[in-house]
matplotlib code that plots the C-alpha trace (Angstrom):
import matplotlib.pyplot as plt

x = [4.4, 2.2, 4.5, 4.2, 0.4, 0.6, 1.2, -1.9, -4.1, -2.8, -3.2, -6.8, -7.5, -5.7, -8.2, -11.0, -9.5, -10.4, -7.5, -5.3, -7.1, -5.4, -7.4, -6.3, -6.0, -7.9, -6.1, -7.1, -5.6, -2.4, -2.1, -2.6, 0.2, 2.5, 1.7, 2.4, 5.7, 6.9, 6.0, 9.6, 9.4, 6.6, 8.4, 7.1, 3.7, 0.5, 0.5, -2.5, -3.0, -3.7, -6.9, -5.6, -8.2, -5.8, -2.3, 0.0, 1.2, 4.1, 2.6, -0.4, 0.7, -1.9, -0.7, -3.0, -3.5, -1.6, -2.4, -3.3, -0.5, -1.4, -0.1, 3.1, 4.2, 7.5, 8.5, 8.0, 9.7, 12.7, 13.6, 15.4, 18.2, 17.3, 13.5, 13.2, 14.4, 11.0, 9.0, 7.5, 5.0, 6.4, 3.4, 5.4, 8.1, 8.7, 11.9, 12.7, 12.8, 14.7, 18.0, 20.6, 19.8, 22.3, 24.7, 23.4, 19.8, 18.1, 15.2, 11.9, 8.2, 6.8, 10.1, 10.1, 13.1, 13.5, 15.6, 17.0, 18.5, 20.2, 22.4, 21.1, 18.0, 16.1, 14.0, 12.8, 10.6, 9.6, 9.6, 7.7, 8.9, 5.8, 4.9, 7.1, 10.1, 10.1, 10.1, 8.8, 11.0, 9.2, 10.5, 12.9, 10.6, 10.7, 13.7, 13.9, 15.5, 14.2, 17.1, 19.5, 21.2, 20.6, 24.0, 23.4, 20.0, 21.4, 24.0, 21.4, 19.0, 22.0, 22.8, 19.2, 18.9, 22.1, 20.4, 18.0, 19.8, 23.3, 25.5, 23.6, 24.2, 22.0, 21.5, 19.0, 17.8, 15.4, 12.0, 9.3, 10.4, 8.3, 6.7, 7.3, 5.5, 7.4, 6.3, 7.1, 6.4, 7.4, 7.6, 6.9, 4.7, 2.8, 3.3, 1.8, 2.3, 3.7, 3.7, 6.9, 9.2, 11.9, 14.5, 13.4, 15.9, 15.5, 16.0, 13.4, 10.8, 11.5, 11.0, 7.8, 6.5, 7.2, 10.2, 10.2, 7.9, 9.1, 9.5, 11.3, 15.0, 17.1, 20.2, 19.1, 16.5, 16.4, 15.7, 14.1, 14.2, 12.8, 12.8, 16.4, 18.0, 20.0, 20.8, 20.8, 20.9, 22.2, 20.7, 23.1, 25.7, 23.8, 23.2, 26.8, 28.2, 29.7, 29.5, 26.4, 25.4, 21.7, 20.1, 17.9, 14.6, 13.1, 9.5, 8.1, 11.0, 10.1, 11.6, 11.3, 11.8, 12.4, 11.8, 14.5, 17.4, 19.3, 18.7, 21.0, 20.6, 23.5, 23.0, 24.9, 27.9, 27.7, 26.9, 23.8, 22.1, 19.5, 18.5, 20.6, 20.2, 23.4, 24.6, 26.0, 29.5, 29.1, 30.9, 30.9, 33.1, 31.0, 27.9, 29.6, 30.7, 27.1, 26.1, 28.5, 31.4, 31.9, 31.9, 34.9, 33.0, 32.7, 34.4, 35.8, 37.2, 33.8, 31.4, 28.2, 26.6, 23.3, 22.1, 19.6, 21.5, 19.9, 16.4, 16.9, 18.5, 19.8, 23.5, 25.7, 29.1, 31.6, 34.2, 37.3, 38.0, 40.2, 43.3, 43.8, 44.8, 41.7, 39.5, 40.8, 40.4, 36.8, 35.4, 32.8, 30.1, 26.7, 23.5, 19.8, 18.6, 21.9, 21.9, 25.3, 25.7, 28.6, 29.0, 30.0, 33.1, 32.4, 31.8, 34.5, 37.3, 40.7, 43.9, 42.2, 42.1, 39.5, 39.7, 36.5, 35.5, 36.8, 39.2, 39.2, 39.0, 37.4, 36.9, 38.8, 42.6, 44.9, 46.9, 50.6, 53.2, 54.8, 51.9, 51.7, 49.0, 50.9, 50.8, 47.0, 46.6, 49.1, 48.9, 46.8, 44.0, 43.8, 41.0, 41.2, 38.7, 40.2, 40.6, 44.1, 44.1, 42.2, 41.2, 40.1, 41.7, 39.4, 41.1, 39.3, 40.9, 41.1, 38.0, 36.1, 36.1, 37.0, 39.5, 39.6, 42.7, 42.7, 45.3, 47.0, 47.0, 48.8, 51.8, 51.8, 52.0, 54.6, 56.8, 56.9, 57.6, 54.3, 53.0, 49.9, 49.3, 46.0, 45.0, 43.5, 44.4, 47.9, 48.4, 49.0, 51.2, 51.1, 47.6, 47.8, 46.9, 48.8, 51.5, 53.6, 53.2, 52.1, 51.9, 48.4, 46.8, 44.2, 40.7, 41.9, 39.6, 40.8, 38.1, 39.0, 36.7, 35.7, 36.5, 32.9, 31.8, 34.3, 34.0, 31.2, 31.2, 32.5, 31.4, 32.3, 29.8, 29.7, 26.9, 26.4, 27.4, 28.6, 26.9, 26.3, 26.0, 25.6, 27.6, 30.4, 32.3, 35.5, 38.8, 42.3, 44.3, 41.2, 41.5, 39.2, 40.0, 39.0, 35.7, 35.0, 35.8, 33.4, 30.7, 31.1, 33.1, 32.0, 29.3, 30.1, 28.5, 30.6, 32.7, 36.1, 37.9, 36.3, 34.6, 33.7, 35.2, 33.5, 35.2, 34.1, 36.1, 38.4, 37.4, 33.7, 32.3, 29.1, 30.8, 32.0, 35.1, 34.9, 38.0, 38.0, 39.7, 40.7, 39.3, 41.3, 44.6, 43.3, 41.9, 45.0, 47.2, 45.3, 47.1, 49.5, 50.6, 47.4, 45.1, 43.7, 43.4, 39.9, 38.8, 35.6, 32.6, 34.1, 31.6, 32.5, 30.2, 30.7, 29.1, 27.6, 29.4, 27.8, 25.4, 26.1, 23.8, 23.6, 22.2, 18.8, 16.2, 12.8, 10.3, 8.2, 5.6, 2.6, 2.4, 6.0, 8.4, 10.9, 9.2, 11.3, 13.7, 16.0, 18.9, 18.6, 21.4, 22.8, 20.9, 18.2, 16.9, 13.2, 10.1, 10.3, 13.9, 12.9, 10.1, 12.6, 15.0, 12.0, 11.6, 8.4, 4.8, 3.0, -0.1, -2.4, -0.9, -3.5, -1.4, -4.3, -4.4, -0.7, -0.1, 3.0, 3.7, 6.5, 7.6, 9.2, 5.8, 4.8, 8.2, 7.7, 4.2, 5.6, 8.4, 5.9, 3.5, 0.6, -1.3, -1.0, -2.3, -5.4, -6.0, -6.0, -8.8, -11.3, -14.4, -16.6, -20.3, -22.6, -25.4, -29.1, -29.1, -25.8, -24.3, -20.9, -18.8, -18.3, -15.3, -15.6, -12.6, -13.3, -10.9, -9.3, -5.6, -5.1, -1.4, -1.7, -3.7, -1.3, 1.7, 0.3, 1.3, -1.3, 0.3, -0.9, 1.3, -0.3, 0.5, 4.0, 4.6, 3.3, 5.4, 2.6, 2.5, 2.1, 4.5, 8.0, 9.0, 9.1, 12.5, 12.7, 13.5, 14.6, 11.7, 9.4, 6.9, 5.3, 2.5, 1.2, -2.2, -3.9, -6.7, -9.9, -13.0, -15.4, -16.8, -17.4, -20.7, -20.6, -23.0, -26.7, -27.9, -30.2, -27.4, -23.7, -21.4, -19.1, -20.6, -19.1, -17.4, -18.8, -16.8, -18.5, -21.1, -21.5, -22.1, -25.8, -25.8, -23.9, -26.1, -29.2, -27.6, -27.1, -30.8, -30.8, -30.4, -32.1, -34.5, -31.7, -29.0, -27.3, -27.5, -25.5, -22.5, -21.9, -18.1, -16.1, -12.9, -10.5, -8.1, -5.0, -6.4, -8.1, -11.6, -14.3, -17.4, -18.6, -21.0, -20.5, -23.7, -22.9, -19.1, -17.9, -16.7, -13.3, -12.1, -11.0, -13.2, -15.4, -18.7, -19.4, -22.9, -23.0, -26.1, -28.0, -27.4, -30.7, -31.1, -33.0, -35.5, -37.7, -40.7, -42.6, -39.8, -39.5, -43.3, -43.2, -40.3, -42.1, -45.3, -43.2, -41.6, -44.9, -46.6, -43.7, -43.9, -47.7, -47.3, -44.8, -47.1, -50.0, -48.0, -46.8, -50.4, -51.5, -48.8]
y = [82.8, 79.9, 77.5, 79.4, 79.0, 75.2, 75.3, 77.5, 75.3, 72.1, 73.6, 74.5, 71.0, 69.5, 71.4, 69.5, 66.1, 64.6, 64.3, 61.2, 60.3, 59.9, 60.0, 58.9, 61.4, 61.0, 60.5, 64.0, 65.5, 63.6, 64.6, 68.2, 68.0, 66.3, 68.9, 71.7, 70.2, 69.6, 73.1, 74.4, 76.5, 78.7, 80.1, 83.5, 82.9, 81.9, 78.1, 75.9, 75.1, 71.5, 70.8, 68.6, 67.0, 65.2, 65.0, 62.1, 62.4, 60.3, 59.8, 57.9, 54.2, 53.6, 54.7, 55.4, 53.0, 53.4, 56.9, 56.6, 54.1, 50.5, 48.3, 46.7, 43.3, 43.0, 40.3, 42.7, 45.6, 43.6, 43.0, 46.4, 46.8, 48.9, 48.9, 46.1, 48.4, 50.0, 46.8, 46.5, 49.2, 51.2, 50.6, 51.1, 53.4, 56.3, 58.2, 58.3, 61.8, 60.5, 61.2, 64.0, 67.1, 67.6, 70.6, 72.3, 72.1, 75.5, 76.6, 77.5, 78.1, 75.3, 74.3, 74.2, 75.5, 74.5, 77.1, 76.2, 78.8, 78.1, 79.9, 83.2, 82.6, 79.3, 79.2, 76.7, 77.7, 76.3, 78.7, 78.2, 79.7, 81.4, 82.0, 85.0, 83.1, 84.8, 83.5, 85.3, 85.3, 86.3, 89.6, 89.9, 90.3, 88.9, 87.4, 86.3, 82.8, 81.8, 80.5, 80.2, 77.1, 75.8, 77.2, 80.6, 80.8, 79.9, 82.7, 85.3, 84.2, 84.4, 87.9, 89.0, 87.5, 89.0, 92.4, 91.2, 88.5, 88.2, 85.4, 82.5, 79.5, 78.5, 75.8, 75.6, 72.3, 71.5, 70.1, 69.3, 69.4, 71.1, 69.4, 70.4, 69.8, 68.3, 67.2, 64.2, 64.3, 62.7, 59.0, 58.1, 55.3, 57.6, 61.2, 63.9, 66.2, 64.7, 66.3, 64.9, 65.7, 68.4, 65.6, 63.8, 63.5, 63.0, 59.2, 58.9, 60.6, 58.6, 55.4, 56.8, 57.6, 54.1, 54.9, 55.2, 53.4, 51.2, 54.3, 56.4, 57.0, 56.0, 57.9, 61.5, 62.2, 66.0, 68.0, 71.4, 74.3, 77.7, 76.7, 75.6, 72.2, 71.9, 68.2, 65.5, 62.0, 58.8, 55.9, 53.5, 55.1, 53.7, 50.4, 49.9, 51.0, 54.3, 57.5, 59.5, 62.2, 62.3, 65.8, 67.1, 68.5, 71.9, 73.0, 73.2, 71.1, 69.2, 65.7, 65.1, 61.7, 62.0, 59.4, 56.7, 57.2, 54.5, 50.9, 48.0, 44.3, 42.3, 38.5, 35.3, 34.6, 37.6, 37.6, 39.8, 39.6, 42.2, 45.5, 48.5, 52.3, 53.7, 57.3, 58.8, 58.3, 54.6, 52.0, 48.3, 47.6, 49.9, 47.9, 44.6, 46.2, 47.2, 43.5, 42.4, 41.4, 38.2, 34.7, 32.4, 30.3, 33.3, 33.1, 36.6, 35.9, 36.6, 39.1, 39.5, 42.9, 43.2, 46.7, 48.7, 51.0, 54.2, 52.9, 51.0, 47.6, 45.3, 44.5, 42.1, 43.1, 40.4, 41.8, 40.3, 41.5, 38.6, 40.8, 44.3, 45.5, 44.1, 45.5, 49.0, 48.6, 47.1, 49.2, 50.7, 53.2, 51.7, 53.0, 52.5, 49.0, 47.2, 43.6, 42.4, 38.6, 36.9, 33.3, 30.4, 28.3, 24.9, 22.0, 19.7, 19.5, 19.7, 17.9, 15.2, 11.4, 9.1, 6.1, 4.1, 0.7, -1.5, 1.0, 3.0, 6.5, 6.5, 9.9, 12.5, 13.0, 15.7, 14.8, 15.7, 15.2, 11.8, 10.3, 6.5, 4.0, 3.1, 6.8, 6.7, 3.2, 2.7, 0.3, 2.7, 2.4, -1.4, -3.3, -6.9, -8.0, -6.0, -8.2, -7.4, -9.9, -7.6, -3.9, -1.6, 1.7, 3.8, 6.5, 9.4, 10.3, 13.7, 13.0, 12.1, 8.4, 5.9, 3.1, 0.4, -1.4, -4.6, -4.2, -6.8, -4.6, -7.0, -7.3, -3.5, -2.9, -5.6, -4.0, -0.9, -3.1, -2.2, -4.6, -6.2, -9.0, -7.3, -7.4, -10.9, -12.7, -12.1, -11.6, -14.7, -15.4, -13.2, -13.4, -10.4, -7.9, -4.6, -5.5, -2.4, 0.7, 2.9, 6.7, 8.2, 11.0, 13.6, 12.2, 8.6, 6.4, 3.3, 0.9, -1.7, -4.6, -6.6, -10.3, -11.1, -9.5, -11.6, -14.9, -16.9, -16.9, -20.3, -22.2, -25.2, -27.2, -28.9, -31.1, -33.5, -33.1, -29.4, -26.4, -24.4, -26.7, -25.1, -23.5, -21.1, -18.9, -20.5, -18.7, -19.5, -21.7, -22.8, -26.0, -28.6, -27.1, -23.6, -24.9, -26.6, -23.4, -21.4, -24.0, -23.3, -26.5, -30.1, -31.3, -33.6, -36.5, -36.1, -39.1, -37.7, -40.9, -40.8, -38.1, -38.0, -35.3, -35.3, -33.6, -33.2, -35.2, -33.3, -35.5, -35.5, -32.6, -34.6, -37.4, -37.1, -38.7, -39.4, -39.3, -40.5, -38.0, -38.2, -35.2, -36.0, -35.4, -32.3, -30.6, -31.4, -29.6, -27.0, -26.0, -28.8, -31.5, -33.5, -30.6, -30.9, -27.9, -27.5, -26.8, -25.1, -27.3, -29.6, -31.0, -32.4, -34.8, -35.3, -38.5, -39.1, -41.4, -44.9, -45.5, -42.0, -41.0, -37.8, -37.6, -39.4, -37.9, -38.8, -36.8, -38.0, -35.9, -36.0, -37.9, -38.9, -37.6, -36.0, -35.1, -33.8, -34.7, -37.7, -38.9, -42.5, -44.5, -46.5, -49.1, -51.2, -48.8, -49.5, -47.7, -49.3, -48.2, -44.6, -44.8, -45.8, -43.0, -40.6, -41.6, -43.6, -42.5, -40.1, -41.1, -39.4, -41.4, -43.1, -45.9, -47.3, -44.0, -43.7, -42.3, -43.0, -41.2, -42.0, -39.6, -42.2, -43.7, -40.5, -40.4, -44.0, -43.3, -40.3, -42.3, -44.9, -42.3, -43.8, -40.5, -40.2, -43.7, -42.9, -39.7, -41.7, -43.9, -41.0, -41.0, -38.3, -37.8, -35.0, -33.9, -33.9, -30.4, -30.9, -27.8, -29.1, -32.2, -33.7, -35.9, -38.5, -40.3, -43.9, -43.7, -41.0, -40.6, -38.7, -38.1, -37.6, -40.8, -42.8, -41.7, -43.3, -46.7, -48.6, -49.9, -51.7, -50.0, -51.6, -55.1, -54.0, -52.7, -55.8, -58.0, -60.1, -58.3, -60.9, -59.0, -57.7, -54.3, -51.5, -50.2, -46.4, -44.4, -40.8, -38.4, -40.7, -38.9, -40.5, -38.9, -40.3, -38.6, -37.9, -40.1, -39.2, -37.8, -40.4, -42.0, -39.9, -40.5, -38.8, -38.7, -39.5, -39.5, -37.2, -35.4, -36.0, -35.7, -37.4, -39.9, -41.1, -44.5, -47.5, -50.7, -53.6, -51.5, -52.0, -49.4, -49.6, -48.4, -45.2, -44.6, -44.7, -42.3, -40.0, -40.0, -43.0, -43.2, -40.7, -41.7, -41.1, -43.2, -46.0, -48.7, -51.2, -48.8, -48.0, -48.2, -48.2, -46.2, -47.6, -45.4, -47.1, -46.3, -49.7, -49.6, -52.2, -52.6, -56.2, -56.4, -52.8, -52.3, -55.2, -54.5, -53.8, -50.2, -49.4, -46.0, -43.8, -45.4, -43.3, -44.4, -43.1, -43.4, -42.2, -40.8, -42.8, -41.8, -40.6, -40.9, -38.0, -39.1, -36.4, -38.5, -35.5, -34.4, -38.0, -38.2, -34.8, -35.9, -39.2, -37.4, -35.0, -37.9, -39.8, -36.6, -36.0, -39.5, -39.3, -36.1, -37.6, -40.6, -38.2, -36.2, -39.4, -40.6, -37.3, -37.4]
z = [-7.4, -8.3, -6.5, -3.3, -3.3, -2.8, 1.0, 1.6, -0.6, 1.2, 4.6, 3.9, 2.6, 5.7, 7.9, 6.2, 7.0, 10.4, 12.9, 12.3, 9.0, 5.6, 2.5, -0.9, -3.8, -7.0, -10.3, -11.4, -8.3, -8.8, -12.4, -11.4, -8.9, -11.4, -14.0, -11.6, -10.4, -13.9, -15.1, -14.8, -17.9, -16.6, -13.6, -12.5, -14.1, -12.4, -12.8, -12.5, -8.8, -7.9, -6.0, -3.1, -0.8, 1.6, 2.9, 4.0, 7.6, 8.9, 12.3, 10.9, 10.3, 7.6, 4.2, 1.3, -1.6, -4.9, -6.1, -9.7, -10.7, -11.3, -8.5, -9.6, -8.1, -6.3, -8.9, -11.8, -10.1, -9.1, -12.8, -12.7, -10.2, -7.2, -7.5, -5.0, -2.3, -2.4, -3.1, 0.4, 1.6, 4.5, 6.8, 10.0, 8.7, 11.1, 11.6, 15.2, 16.9, 19.9, 18.2, 18.7, 16.7, 13.9, 14.5, 11.4, 12.3, 11.9, 13.9, 12.3, 13.2, 15.4, 17.1, 20.9, 23.0, 26.6, 28.6, 32.0, 34.4, 37.7, 40.2, 41.6, 39.6, 39.2, 36.1, 33.5, 30.6, 27.2, 24.3, 21.0, 17.8, 16.3, 12.6, 12.5, 13.8, 17.2, 20.7, 23.8, 26.9, 30.1, 31.5, 28.5, 25.5, 22.0, 20.1, 16.5, 16.1, 12.7, 10.6, 13.6, 14.8, 18.3, 19.4, 17.8, 19.5, 22.9, 22.5, 21.7, 24.6, 27.0, 25.9, 26.3, 29.8, 31.0, 30.8, 33.5, 35.6, 36.8, 38.0, 36.5, 34.3, 31.4, 28.8, 25.9, 24.5, 21.7, 22.7, 20.3, 16.7, 14.1, 11.1, 7.6, 4.3, 1.4, -2.1, -4.1, -7.8, -11.1, -11.6, -7.9, -6.8, -4.4, -5.5, -3.4, -0.3, 2.9, 6.4, 8.0, 10.8, 10.1, 10.7, 7.6, 4.8, 1.1, 1.3, 4.1, 2.1, -1.1, 0.9, 2.3, -1.2, -2.4, -4.6, -8.3, -10.7, -13.5, -15.6, -12.9, -12.7, -9.7, -10.7, -11.2, -8.5, -7.9, -4.8, -5.7, -3.2, -4.1, -7.8, -7.9, -7.9, -4.6, -4.9, -7.6, -5.9, -7.5, -5.5, -7.1, -4.8, -1.8, -3.4, -4.4, -1.0, -2.3, -0.4, -1.3, 1.2, 2.2, 2.5, 5.3, 4.0, 4.6, 4.3, 0.8, -0.7, -3.8, -4.6, -8.4, -9.9, -13.7, -16.4, -16.4, -18.7, -20.7, -19.6, -20.3, -19.5, -18.2, -18.4, -18.1, -15.9, -13.6, -9.9, -10.1, -13.5, -14.2, -15.9, -15.0, -15.6, -17.0, -17.3, -20.5, -19.1, -18.2, -20.3, -20.6, -17.6, -15.4, -16.4, -15.5, -12.2, -11.5, -12.1, -9.3, -11.6, -13.5, -12.0, -12.1, -14.8, -17.2, -20.6, -21.2, -24.7, -26.3, -24.7, -26.6, -26.9, -28.8, -29.6, -31.7, -34.1, -35.3, -34.7, -37.9, -37.2, -34.5, -34.5, -32.5, -31.1, -30.1, -27.6, -26.0, -22.4, -21.3, -20.7, -19.4, -22.9, -24.5, -21.7, -22.3, -26.1, -26.0, -23.0, -25.3, -24.2, -23.7, -25.2, -24.3, -25.0, -25.0, -23.9, -22.5, -22.3, -20.6, -21.8, -19.6, -20.1, -21.8, -19.5, -20.9, -18.4, -20.1, -19.0, -17.1, -17.0, -15.4, -13.1, -12.5, -11.2, -8.3, -6.8, -3.6, -5.1, -8.5, -10.3, -12.3, -11.9, -13.2, -16.3, -16.6, -19.2, -19.0, -17.0, -17.1, -16.1, -12.9, -11.9, -12.1, -10.4, -7.5, -4.6, -2.5, -5.1, -5.1, -3.3, -2.1, -4.7, -7.6, -10.8, -12.2, -15.1, -17.4, -17.3, -20.2, -21.2, -23.4, -25.4, -27.1, -30.4, -32.1, -34.2, -31.0, -31.8, -29.1, -29.0, -26.3, -25.1, -22.9, -20.2, -18.1, -15.0, -12.8, -15.1, -15.6, -11.8, -11.3, -13.9, -11.6, -8.6, -6.9, -4.3, -5.9, -3.4, -2.5, -6.1, -5.9, -9.2, -10.6, -14.3, -16.4, -19.5, -22.6, -24.1, -26.4, -23.7, -23.1, -20.5, -20.7, -18.5, -21.5, -21.3, -20.9, -22.9, -21.8, -21.4, -21.1, -19.1, -17.2, -16.0, -13.4, -12.6, -9.5, -9.2, -8.4, -11.7, -13.7, -11.9, -10.3, -6.5, -5.2, -2.2, 0.0, 2.1, 5.5, 7.0, 9.9, 13.5, 13.4, 15.0, 11.9, 8.8, 5.4, 2.6, 3.0, 0.6, -0.8, -0.2, -1.4, 0.9, 2.8, 4.7, 6.4, 9.8, 8.5, 7.3, 10.6, 12.4, 10.2, 11.0, 14.7, 15.5, 15.9, 18.4, 21.3, 19.5, 16.4, 15.3, 14.7, 13.5, 10.1, 8.0, 4.3, 2.1, -1.3, -4.2, -7.8, -10.2, -12.6, -15.6, -14.9, -12.8, -12.3, -10.4, -6.8, -5.4, -1.6, 0.7, 4.3, 6.6, 10.2, 12.1, 15.2, 13.4, 11.5, 14.6, 16.6, 14.2, 12.1, 8.9, 9.5, 7.1, 7.7, 7.2, 3.6, 1.4, 0.0, -3.6, -4.8, -4.4, -1.7, 0.8, 4.3, 6.1, 9.9, 11.2, 14.6, 17.2, 17.2, 20.1, 21.5, 24.2, 26.2, 29.7, 29.6, 32.0, 33.3, 35.4, 38.3, 40.0, 42.2, 45.5, 45.9, 48.6, 46.2, 42.9, 40.0, 37.2, 37.5, 35.3, 34.3, 36.0, 33.1, 31.1, 32.7, 35.3, 35.9, 37.2, 40.6, 41.0, 40.1, 42.7, 45.3, 44.4, 44.7, 48.3, 47.9, 48.1, 50.3, 52.4, 49.8, 46.8, 44.6, 43.0, 40.9, 39.0, 38.2, 34.7, 32.7, 29.3, 26.9, 24.3, 22.2, 21.3, 19.4, 17.6, 16.5, 15.2, 13.3, 11.8, 10.7, 9.2, 11.1, 11.1, 7.3, 6.9, 9.0, 7.0, 3.8, 5.2, 5.5, 3.3, 2.0, 1.3, 0.2, 2.6, 1.7, 0.2, -1.7, -0.3, 1.0, 1.4, 4.9, 5.8, 8.5, 10.0, 10.7, 13.6, 15.8, 16.6, 19.9, 20.4, 24.1, 24.6, 22.4, 24.5, 27.7, 28.9, 30.9, 34.1, 37.2, 39.8, 42.9, 41.6, 40.6, 44.1, 45.8, 43.5, 42.2, 38.8, 36.1, 33.8, 34.4, 35.6, 33.0, 31.8, 31.7, 28.6, 28.0, 28.3, 30.3, 32.6, 35.7, 37.7, 41.0, 41.6, 44.9, 46.2, 44.2, 45.9, 44.5, 41.3, 38.2, 36.3, 33.0, 30.0, 29.5, 33.1, 34.9, 36.7, 35.9, 38.8, 41.4, 43.9, 47.0, 46.6, 48.5, 48.3, 46.5, 44.6, 40.8, 38.1, 38.2, 41.8, 40.9, 37.8, 40.0, 42.4, 39.4, 38.6, 36.3, 32.6, 30.3, 27.5, 24.9, 26.7, 24.7, 27.4, 25.4, 25.0, 28.7, 29.6, 32.8, 32.6, 35.1, 37.0, 35.3, 31.8, 31.1, 29.6, 30.5, 28.3, 28.7, 31.7, 32.5, 34.6, 36.9, 37.0, 40.6, 40.7, 42.4, 43.7, 40.8, 38.2, 35.9, 34.3, 30.8, 29.3, 25.7, 23.9, 21.4, 17.8, 16.3, 12.5, 11.1, 8.5, 6.9, 5.8, 4.6, 2.3, 1.0, 0.3, -1.5, -3.6, -4.5, -5.5, -7.7, -9.5, -10.0, -11.3, -13.7, -15.0, -15.5, -17.4, -19.7, -20.4, -21.1, -23.6, -25.3, -25.7, -27.2, -29.8]

ax = plt.figure().add_subplot(projection="3d")
ax.plot(x, y, z, "-o")
ax.set_aspect("equal")
plt.show()
């Protein structure tokens, strides 16, 4: 009787809650609901009624906070198998109502029926099942449909309408579905009353309530209806993929989650380690099956089970389940608190041998009876740089000590007639090494070395007239022609009749023996009889052909008819001959200003180290404030000026040149400038610039046209720079100026003398001396 009062109390409290609002229950209210739901022994008596101030409705997406239970993290809840299914709050969990109605769905108060008639009568009406389970049909009256299925209700409505209408067709469909109130109690995360759709099932409501707490059972959840248990659900059936039929709820159903039963822990080499709830009928193999079964790395010969015995002591059981017979014998029942641990197989690989080092496929290999070294190392394993003269076989003995054997691997492989030509160095005579193809044992390790690790890398050298001189790695059967090919071949200027081949003496490696070789013979027949085989450390020197010259070129530009680059025609070609080949001069040519530069002059100065000699002549001094050192060169070396040859081209052209014509050299450059605009006056004048040339005028005339000398001009240092590069100093002011000349007037050097600072320093010295004298007299 007390249980039947809950809906009324809850409906009254629901009326006090605003539409669409969900309010959390207080801990006292929750405890009252739990006490009421667990009070199974007081059936028939007036139980204490819980005071509920709110209800949970499915249509509202916002769920209440944890009701009385401390919030448990997903990590903590996932320790026990199955709890992680309910780890995420169902904020958007709504069971769809747009699904076909199950055939066994029974009508109740709040359901809507849509009746459609057509034929002689055209009618469509919606019927609502009232609280008494009746529907009112216009012109036909009332009809009780509570507890009927949809098919049964359609049959009764048809029979009733046939008393009024004739010759018609009819169908009945379900419209709006009623809501029901169900209760979740026991060890639930959010216990309480829920208003849900009548299509909700037991599993839907469990998820809505957050599932079981850490104390709740997942294997014996009960559905109570009218005080009787109508379903006991084992959620492990859903988790393990077994058939477990869900149950559709009815109004006032109670879902009760009892306290968890026996828990066992399964650890180690299983696919899903964790804590599992077991039933009284479950045994060891059922628990391992719940954990997903054992892995391939599990050792089944010793399964460890730790348990508490009689609440008095802790014992350890060691069980063997490696065979079906042993599994049947040791499939013991499990009790609460048992810890099952599946050990892993040891990591030592049995029946295996190892190959490592300079081979193509190092690693572990399967051992078989009668296996020999040549079975482990065949010709497919050899590399071109494998050293076969010595390898090491490490054998692990029974007491785990190791013994090393030195193996002549080349002889071993030759004894099995295996091609070892790729093996580099063949085995030598008997040196105490293992030369027989001995049998291997499990865990033997054969280590093969690289030639470069055993021996120093060897080189040969080439220098001189080749394209890529340098050092190259030595190889067996290498010849002089091979070395020249590696160096890119000889140059065109190489002298092939004689080359020097230097070889270290056998008696004294610090002494070289030189052999003269004919490269013409060697390059004509590579690898022939005349092609000399090289030895490590050999050096080949290729000389240059005596007096060899490549095409020698000169350049002429400016005011000639055909400027450009010309090849010197044999020895003795002169400047005048080049001017004739260039077509002569143009009308604008200024012969007096012709410039000739020779690259060979700079090369000669470099070979004579003239610039280093000039640098050695520099002197240093410290300035007046002693803050830094200044270096002054007594002379200046300008490379561009040094490469110029002063020529008098007009005289050379006229033929009255006092000297001979100039022979051309490779790299010479001749420039014939255009007629200048006037005379350049540069330096200490009022206005430097270019003044129109007047024949017969001297330097003083042009200086006056430029505004005259300034007060700071050094009159005695005036110079005339002639167009052909000569410099005139003596009688510069009265010198007759020719077209193309430049007048340079330098500034006078002013010596800075700070008389005031000198006087101050003198006064300071005198004052210091007088003070010293005064002190001396006082003493």
